[in-house]
N, C-alpha and C positions, 0 to 999 in steps of 0.2 A: 645786097645793095652795097655800092661803093661807100667808103667812109665819108661822112659829111663834114667832119671837123667839129661837130657839136659834141658837147661833153655831158654825160649823165653820171651822177654819183649815186651809188647804191650802198647804203649802210646796211651791214648784215648780209651782204650779197653772196657770201660763201655758204649760207645755210640752205636748207631744203628748198624753200620757196625761191631763194635768190638765184638758184641755177636756172629756173624758168624765166625769171625776169631779165637776168643778164643776157640770156640767149636771144630773147626777143628784142632787147635794145640794140644788141650787136647787129642783128639782122636788119635793123632800121638804119644802120650806118653810124650809130653813136660811138664815140670813144667812151668806154665804160670804166669808171673808177670804182673798184670794189673796196669800200672802206670797211676795214675789219680790225679786230684785235690781233689776229694771227694771219699774216699774209700768206704763209705756206698753205693754209686751208683754201685759199682762193686760187692757187696756182693751177689746179686741174681745170679751171674754167677758161684759161687763156686760149685753148684751141677753138673756142666758140667764136672767135673773131680773127681778123687778119693780124699780121705782125704789128705789135704795139697798140692794138685796139682795146684789149682787155688789160687793165692796169691795177693789180692788187696794191693797196695803199694802207699803211698802218694808220688807223684813225679811230681809236676807242672813243665812244660817244661821251665819255666823261672828261676828255682832254680838249679844252677849248681851242688851243692853237692847232691841233691836229685836225679837228673837225673843220675849222676855218680853211685850212690848207686843202682838205678834200673837196670842199664846196667851191672854192675860188674858181671862177670862170665857167662853172657848170650852168647849163640851161635848165636842167631839171634834176631834182633830187628825189630819191625814193628811200624811205626809212622802213626797213624790214626787221630792225633789231628787236629781239625779244628773247626772254628766258622763261623756262617752265618751272624752275626751282631756284631758290636762293642758295648761294654758297656762303654768303655772309648776310647777317641781318641788314635789311635796307637795300639789298640788291635790286628788288623789284622797282622801288621808287627811283633809284639811281639810274636804272636802265630805261624803264618804260616811261617815266615822267620827266626827270631831270634831263636825261639824254635826249629824249624826243623834243623837249622844249628848247634845248640848246641847238639842235639841228635846225628847228624851225626859225628860231631867232636869228641865227647866223645866215640861214638861207634868205631870210627877208632883208637883212642888211646887205647881202651880196647881190640883191636884185635878181635872184633866181626866178625864172618865169613860172615854173610849176613845181609843186611839192605834193607827193603822194605819201600818206602815212598809213601803214598797215597796223591796225589795232586788233580787236577781237570781239566777237559777239559775247555779250555778258559783261562788257566793261561797265562798271557801276560803282560810283563813289560810296554807295550805301551797302555794298556787298560785304559779307563776312570774310570773303577771300581777299587777301592782300594783293594777289595777282590781279583780280578784277578791279580793285581799288586803284592800283597803279596804272592800269590801262586807261581807266577813266581820267585820272590825273594827267596822263600823257596827252589824251585827246584835248583836254581843256587847255593845256600848255601850248599845244600846236595851234589850236584855233585862235588863241590870244595873240600869239607871235606872228602867225601867217594865216590870216582869215580866209584866204582863197585856197588853202590846202584842201585836197580831197582826202577824206578819211575812209578807209575800207575796213570793215569788220567781218572777217570770215568766220564761219563755224569751223569745226574740226576739218583739217585739210588732209586729203588722201592722195597718194601717188607712189611710184616705185620706191622712193626713199623715205616714206613717211615713218613716223615713230609710233603710230597707232596700230594699224593692221599688222605691220611687220613684227612689232613687239609681242602682240597677243598670239600671233601665229607661231612665233618661236616658242612661247610658253606652252601652247597646245601640243607642240611636237615633243615636248619633254615631260609634261605633267598631265595627269588625267583630270585634274581640277583646276579651274581658272577662277581665282577669287577677284571679285570686282566690288565696287560700292556705288550706290546711286544708279542701280540697274534700270530704274524707271525713267531716269532723266532723258529727255529727248535731244537728239542731235540732228543736224542737217548737213551731212558730210559734203564737202565741195572739192572738186578736182583741182590740184595745184596749177595745172595749165589754164584753167578757167580763172583762177585768182590772178595769175600773172597777166592774162589778157585784160582783166578788169583794172589792174594797176595801170596798164598803158592806156586803156580807154578813159580812165579817170583823169588823164592829163589834158583831155580836150577842154576847151574854154567853157563849154556848157556844163561840165561836171565840177568845175571849181567851186569850192565852198560847201560842197555837199558831203553827206555821210552816207555810205552805202553798206548794206548788210548782205553778205554773200553766202548763199547756201545752195546746195545741190537740189535735184528734183525729188529727193526722198527724205522723209522725216522718219527716223527710227529711234527706239530707245537704245540706251547703252547695251543692255542685254541682247537686244535684237541684232545689234551690230556684231557682237561676239558670236552669236549663233550664225549670222551670215558668213563670218570668217570660217567657222567650223565647217559649214556646208561647202564652201569653196575649196577648203583644204582636205575634205573628206575625213574629218576628225570627229570623234564622238566624246569630246570633253564635257565635263559637268561644270556649268557656270554657277558659281556660288556667290550670291549677292549678299555681302556682309552689311549689317546695320552700321550706320555712321559712327557710333561709339566704338564698336569693335574695330572698324576700319581705321579710325584715328589712333587707336592703341597700337595697331599693327604698323601704321605709318610712323609712329614715334621711333621705331627701330629701323624701318626700311629707309627713312630719309637720312640716316647716318651712314648708309652704305654707298659705295661708289656707284654713280649712275642715278641715285635717288629714284628708285622704281615707283615710289608713292610717297607723297608728303601730306602732312595734316592740312595744309592749305588746299591741296588738290582735292582732298576729301570734301572740304567745304564747297569747293567749286562744283563738284559733281552732284550736289544736291539741287541744282537749278538747271532748267532747260537751256539749250544752246541752239536756238532756232531763230530764223529771220522774223523780225517783228512785223505785225500786220501793217500793210501800206508803206513799209520802208523801201526806198529805192534799192534795187539789187542788180543782179546780173542782167536781167531783161532790160533794165533802164539803161544799161551800157551796151546793149545790142548783142549780148552773149547768151547762147543757149547752153544751159547747164548740162554737164556730162554725167550720165548715170554711173553708179559704182560698178555694176556688173559688166561694163564695157572696159574697165581698167583694172580693177582689183584682181580678178582671177589670173591675169597674165603675170603679175609680179609676185603673187603668192604661190605660183606653181611649184616653186622650189620647196615649199612646206607641205605639198600635197602628199597624203599617205597613199601608197600604191595599194590597189585593191588585191 
């Protein structure tokens, strides 16, 4: 589609999910501002649009003036910003709650027409996990500052660039044992393309002010998902489900390593199910048919497949 001159600002647009959202907005003719901390990380997305259509912009969510500059003149704003582990104490709240609230407040003041905020299933102010607490605080801040915002809560997201199946497939290719914790916890993996479609569908007037929970067509335990990955890659690894206490002790050391393979907060998070709530509006409410894992995952895990 030819450029429309309309502007969309995507915070966190250089991340895994951002690639899908930016591509769809560009296809609709929007000038897309990718608001990020590291503009170099957004440069690979520029070919998704025509000349000057994809604009990487330095705008960390904790900097008021930069956030305002990124939003100025935008018709719609999408907040995809999120972290899985803290570098410094308080990063969850600074990013998921304060940052989200700042974006929503400034978007409201700038008369932005639509705001889509991506949170997570499991967002809960009473959760023992700081991640889940901060996600809930972010939702509350967004709803307070921009009541018409659409809030989307995906379960674990899969796709070629994901940090779930790819990480465990890499582990299985190197080690005979795959340690996990919370193996009985239920997940409802959702395809990144479906989540991106949901973000755009949630911008429709009928979706404003609603909260959607996004899950795929299958509910599986954490352990079952690892076994699915092993089957897809033709591996015979042993899945070792560690008790929470032992996993927390292990995380005490792992969270100090680069990449933070496991943190104590994640151990807490993995003790709860991560599935769509009964009667919650979801993909079907937005007119989207969820994509099964076996249509997507085997293709991108082929590089990890053990030759017979």
